[in-house]
Backbone and ligand atoms as CSV (ligand in chain L), in Angstrom:
chain,resi,resn,atom,element,x,y,z
A,1,MET,N,N,0.844,-1.176,0.000
A,1,MET,CA,C,0.000,0.000,0.000
A,1,MET,C,C,0.894,1.245,0.000
A,2,TYR,N,N,0.529,2.193,-0.876
A,2,TYR,CA,C,1.301,3.430,-0.888
A,2,TYR,C,C,0.893,4.331,0.264
A,3,VAL,N,N,1.867,4.847,0.961
A,3,VAL,CA,C,1.636,5.809,2.032
A,3,VAL,C,C,1.815,7.218,1.467
A,4,CYS,N,N,2.873,7.404,0.729
A,4,CYS,CA,C,3.154,8.703,0.103
A,4,CYS,C,C,3.010,8.546,-1.418
A,5,ILE,N,N,1.914,9.075,-1.917
A,5,ILE,CA,C,1.643,8.988,-3.354
A,5,ILE,C,C,2.614,9.881,-4.119
A,6,CYS,N,N,2.902,11.030,-3.583
A,6,CYS,CA,C,3.750,12.005,-4.290
A,6,CYS,C,C,5.135,11.433,-4.610
A,7,HIS,N,N,5.664,10.617,-3.692
A,7,HIS,CA,C,7.016,10.092,-3.889
A,7,HIS,C,C,7.053,8.571,-4.007
A,8,GLY,N,N,5.895,7.932,-4.089
A,8,GLY,CA,C,5.831,6.492,-4.304
A,8,GLY,C,C,6.444,5.682,-3.174
A,9,VAL,N,N,6.171,6.099,-1.931
A,9,VAL,CA,C,6.715,5.377,-0.775
A,9,VAL,C,C,5.627,4.473,-0.192
A,10,SER,N,N,5.925,3.191,-0.092
A,10,SER,CA,C,4.952,2.222,0.426
A,10,SER,C,C,5.208,1.932,1.910
A,11,ASP,N,N,4.219,1.277,2.533
A,11,ASP,CA,C,4.408,0.848,3.919
A,11,ASP,C,C,5.546,-0.175,4.006
A,12,LYS,N,N,5.690,-0.995,2.976
A,12,LYS,CA,C,6.786,-1.988,2.956
A,12,LYS,C,C,8.145,-1.293,2.960
A,13,LYS,N,N,8.255,-0.188,2.222
A,13,LYS,CA,C,9.520,0.565,2.182
A,13,LYS,C,C,9.842,1.118,3.567
A,14,ILE,N,N,8.816,1.648,4.246
A,14,ILE,CA,C,9.028,2.182,5.595
A,14,ILE,C,C,9.467,1.065,6.536
A,15,LYS,N,N,8.796,-0.080,6.466
A,15,LYS,CA,C,9.168,-1.220,7.315
A,15,LYS,C,C,10.600,-1.654,7.042
A,16,LYS,N,N,10.972,-1.683,5.774
A,16,LYS,CA,C,12.335,-2.088,5.401
A,16,LYS,C,C,13.364,-1.118,5.980
A,17,LEU,N,N,13.070,0.164,5.904
A,17,LEU,CA,C,13.999,1.156,6.443
A,17,LEU,C,C,14.181,0.970,7.948
A,18,VAL,N,N,13.077,0.694,8.651
A,18,VAL,CA,C,13.144,0.555,10.108
A,18,VAL,C,C,13.820,-0.756,10.499
A,19,VAL,N,N,13.367,-1.845,9.906
A,19,VAL,CA,C,13.846,-3.175,10.320
A,19,VAL,C,C,15.239,-3.482,9.772
A,20,ASP,N,N,15.464,-3.224,8.492
A,20,ASP,CA,C,16.726,-3.623,7.862
A,20,ASP,C,C,17.819,-2.556,7.937
A,21,GLU,N,N,17.409,-1.291,7.930
A,21,GLU,CA,C,18.425,-0.240,7.861
A,21,GLU,C,C,18.536,0.586,9.136
A,22,GLY,N,N,17.732,0.240,10.159
A,22,GLY,CA,C,17.891,0.877,11.464
A,22,GLY,C,C,17.400,2.304,11.583
A,23,VAL,N,N,16.526,2.731,10.681
A,23,VAL,CA,C,15.966,4.075,10.796
A,23,VAL,C,C,15.016,4.096,11.987
A,24,THR,N,N,15.099,5.130,12.836
A,24,THR,CA,C,14.325,5.125,14.068
A,24,THR,C,C,13.314,6.266,14.183
A,25,ASP,N,N,13.336,7.205,13.243
A,25,ASP,CA,C,12.410,8.332,13.375
A,25,ASP,C,C,11.982,8.875,12.014
A,26,MET,N,N,11.032,9.799,12.051
A,26,MET,CA,C,10.494,10.374,10.817
A,26,MET,C,C,11.571,11.132,10.038
A,27,LYS,N,N,12.470,11.753,10.770
A,27,LYS,CA,C,13.561,12.486,10.122
A,27,LYS,C,C,14.368,11.552,9.207
A,28,GLY,N,N,14.645,10.357,9.717
A,28,GLY,CA,C,15.395,9.374,8.946
A,28,GLY,C,C,14.623,8.895,7.733
A,29,ILE,N,N,13.323,8.669,7.935
A,29,ILE,CA,C,12.478,8.222,6.818
A,29,ILE,C,C,12.431,9.305,5.750
A,30,ARG,N,N,12.261,10.539,6.170
A,30,ARG,CA,C,12.229,11.657,5.215
A,30,ARG,C,C,13.554,11.803,4.477
A,31,ARG,N,N,14.628,11.605,5.196
A,31,ARG,CA,C,15.954,11.739,4.579
A,31,ARG,C,C,16.159,10.665,3.498
A,32,CYS,N,N,15.652,9.474,3.753
A,32,CYS,CA,C,15.843,8.364,2.817
A,32,CYS,C,C,14.850,8.363,1.659
A,33,THR,N,N,13.665,8.978,1.841
A,33,THR,CA,C,12.620,8.835,0.825
A,33,THR,C,C,12.018,10.135,0.309
A,34,ALA,N,N,12.216,11.240,0.950
A,34,ALA,CA,C,11.556,12.520,0.627
A,34,ALA,C,C,10.074,12.502,0.987
A,35,LEU,N,N,9.630,11.476,1.728
A,35,LEU,CA,C,8.234,11.394,2.170
A,35,LEU,C,C,7.835,12.700,2.870
A,36,GLY,N,N,6.657,13.214,2.502
A,36,GLY,CA,C,6.119,14.398,3.163
A,36,GLY,C,C,6.628,15.722,2.644
A,37,SER,N,N,7.490,15.697,1.659
A,37,SER,CA,C,8.101,16.951,1.205
A,37,SER,C,C,7.297,17.673,0.130
A,38,GLN,N,N,6.174,17.077,-0.267
A,38,GLN,CA,C,5.370,17.767,-1.281
A,38,GLN,C,C,4.046,18.240,-0.656
A,39,CYS,N,N,3.002,17.414,-0.652
A,39,CYS,CA,C,1.709,17.862,-0.104
A,39,CYS,C,C,1.624,17.653,1.410
A,40,GLY,N,N,2.381,16.694,1.951
A,40,GLY,CA,C,2.406,16.447,3.394
A,40,GLY,C,C,1.265,15.604,3.933
A,41,LYS,N,N,0.373,15.147,3.086
A,41,LYS,CA,C,-0.793,14.385,3.548
A,41,LYS,C,C,-0.424,13.016,4.115
A,42,CYS,N,N,0.743,12.528,3.807
A,42,CYS,CA,C,1.163,11.192,4.201
A,42,CYS,C,C,1.820,11.140,5.576
A,43,VAL,N,N,2.180,12.276,6.129
A,43,VAL,CA,C,3.017,12.294,7.330
A,43,VAL,C,C,2.350,11.603,8.517
A,44,ARG,N,N,1.069,11.886,8.734
A,44,ARG,CA,C,0.379,11.289,9.882
A,44,ARG,C,C,0.362,9.763,9.779
A,45,GLN,N,N,0.045,9.251,8.598
A,45,GLN,CA,C,-0.024,7.799,8.420
A,45,GLN,C,C,1.369,7.175,8.561
A,46,ALA,N,N,2.371,7.837,8.028
A,46,ALA,CA,C,3.735,7.311,8.132
A,46,ALA,C,C,4.179,7.247,9.590
A,47,LYS,N,N,3.830,8.272,10.379
A,47,LYS,CA,C,4.165,8.270,11.817
A,47,LYS,C,C,3.490,7.096,12.514
A,48,GLN,N,N,2.226,6.848,12.156
A,48,GLN,CA,C,1.492,5.739,12.771
A,48,GLN,C,C,2.146,4.402,12.429
A,49,ILE,N,N,2.551,4.246,11.178
A,49,ILE,CA,C,3.218,3.000,10.762
A,49,ILE,C,C,4.532,2.832,11.521
A,50,LEU,N,N,5.292,3.909,11.635
A,50,LEU,CA,C,6.558,3.870,12.369
A,50,LEU,C,C,6.318,3.454,13.824
A,51,GLU,N,N,5.322,4.061,14.468
A,51,GLU,CA,C,5.016,3.722,15.866
A,51,GLU,C,C,4.568,2.268,15.999
A,52,ASP,N,N,3.760,1.815,15.057
A,52,ASP,CA,C,3.294,0.419,15.093
A,52,ASP,C,C,4.465,-0.551,14.983
A,53,ILE,N,N,5.387,-0.280,14.078
A,53,ILE,CA,C,6.553,-1.154,13.906
A,53,ILE,C,C,7.396,-1.160,15.182
A,54,GLN,N,N,7.607,0.030,15.765
A,54,GLN,CA,C,8.426,0.116,16.973
A,54,GLN,C,C,7.747,-0.591,18.149
A,55,SER,N,N,6.426,-0.447,18.286
A,55,SER,CA,C,5.691,-1.134,19.357
A,55,SER,C,C,5.782,-2.644,19.187
A,56,TYR,N,N,5.611,-3.105,17.962
A,56,TYR,CA,C,5.690,-4.531,17.688
A,56,TYR,C,C,7.075,-5.064,18.015
A,57,SER,N,N,8.108,-4.324,17.644
A,57,SER,CA,C,9.478,-4.760,17.916
A,57,SER,C,C,9.734,-4.840,19.418
A,58,GLU,N,N,9.221,-3.846,20.177
A,58,GLU,CA,C,9.402,-3.856,21.622
A,58,GLU,C,C,8.692,-5.060,22.251
A,59,LEU,N,N,7.468,-5.327,21.807
A,59,LEU,CA,C,6.727,-6.482,22.321
A,59,LEU,C,C,7.455,-7.780,22.014
A,60,LYS,N,N,7.983,-7.865,20.812
A,60,LYS,CA,C,8.687,-9.080,20.387
A,60,LYS,C,C,9.941,-9.306,21.233
A,61,GLN,N,N,10.652,-8.202,21.533
A,61,GLN,CA,C,11.870,-8.316,22.340
A,61,GLN,C,C,11.547,-8.701,23.788
A,62,ALA,N,N,10.406,-8.211,24.290
A,62,ALA,CA,C,10.032,-8.487,25.690
A,62,ALA,C,C,9.591,-9.934,25.905
A,63,SER,N,N,9.138,-10.590,24.833
A,63,SER,CA,C,8.636,-11.959,25.009
A,63,SER,C,C,9.721,-12.995,24.829
L,1,LIG,S1,S,1.585,12.070,-0.272
L,1,LIG,FE1,FE,3.522,12.316,0.626
L,1,LIG,S2,S,4.131,14.332,0.131
L,1,LIG,FE2,FE,2.204,14.057,-0.860
Protein backbone atom coordinates (compact mmCIF):
# COMPACT_ATOMS: atom_id res chain seq x y z
CA MET A 1 0.00 0.00 0.00
CA TYR A 2 1.30 3.43 -0.89
CA VAL A 3 1.64 5.81 2.03
CA CYS A 4 3.15 8.70 0.10
CA ILE A 5 1.64 8.99 -3.35
CA CYS A 6 3.75 12.01 -4.29
CA HIS A 7 7.02 10.09 -3.89
CA GLY A 8 5.83 6.49 -4.30
CA VAL A 9 6.72 5.38 -0.77
CA SER A 10 4.95 2.22 0.43
CA ASP A 11 4.41 0.85 3.92
CA LYS A 12 6.79 -1.99 2.96
CA LYS A 13 9.52 0.56 2.18
CA ILE A 14 9.03 2.18 5.60
CA LYS A 15 9.17 -1.22 7.32
CA LYS A 16 12.34 -2.09 5.40
CA LEU A 17 14.00 1.16 6.44
CA VAL A 18 13.14 0.56 10.11
CA VAL A 19 13.85 -3.17 10.32
CA ASP A 20 16.73 -3.62 7.86
CA GLU A 21 18.42 -0.24 7.86
CA GLY A 22 17.89 0.88 11.46
CA VAL A 23 15.97 4.08 10.80
CA THR A 24 14.33 5.13 14.07
CA ASP A 25 12.41 8.33 13.38
CA MET A 26 10.49 10.37 10.82
CA LYS A 27 13.56 12.49 10.12
CA GLY A 28 15.39 9.37 8.95
CA ILE A 29 12.48 8.22 6.82
CA ARG A 30 12.23 11.66 5.21
CA ARG A 31 15.95 11.74 4.58
CA CYS A 32 15.84 8.36 2.82
CA THR A 33 12.62 8.83 0.82
CA ALA A 34 11.56 12.52 0.63
CA LEU A 35 8.23 11.39 2.17
CA GLY A 36 6.12 14.40 3.16
CA SER A 37 8.10 16.95 1.20
CA GLN A 38 5.37 17.77 -1.28
CA CYS A 39 1.71 17.86 -0.10
CA GLY A 40 2.41 16.45 3.39
CA LYS A 41 -0.79 14.38 3.55
CA CYS A 42 1.16 11.19 4.20
CA VAL A 43 3.02 12.29 7.33
CA ARG A 44 0.38 11.29 9.88
CA GLN A 45 -0.02 7.80 8.42
CA ALA A 46 3.74 7.31 8.13
CA LYS A 47 4.16 8.27 11.82
CA GLN A 48 1.49 5.74 12.77
CA ILE A 49 3.22 3.00 10.76
CA LEU A 50 6.56 3.87 12.37
CA GLU A 51 5.02 3.72 15.87
CA ASP A 52 3.29 0.42 15.09
CA ILE A 53 6.55 -1.15 13.91
CA GLN A 54 8.43 0.12 16.97
CA SER A 55 5.69 -1.13 19.36
CA TYR A 56 5.69 -4.53 17.69
CA SER A 57 9.48 -4.76 17.92
CA GLU A 58 9.40 -3.86 21.62
CA LEU A 59 6.73 -6.48 22.32
CA LYS A 60 8.69 -9.08 20.39
CA GLN A 61 11.87 -8.32 22.34
CA ALA A 62 10.03 -8.49 25.69
CA SER A 63 8.64 -11.96 25.01
S1 LIG B 1 1.59 12.07 -0.27
FE1 LIG B 1 3.52 12.32 0.63
S2 LIG B 1 4.13 14.33 0.13
FE2 LIG B 1 2.20 14.06 -0.86
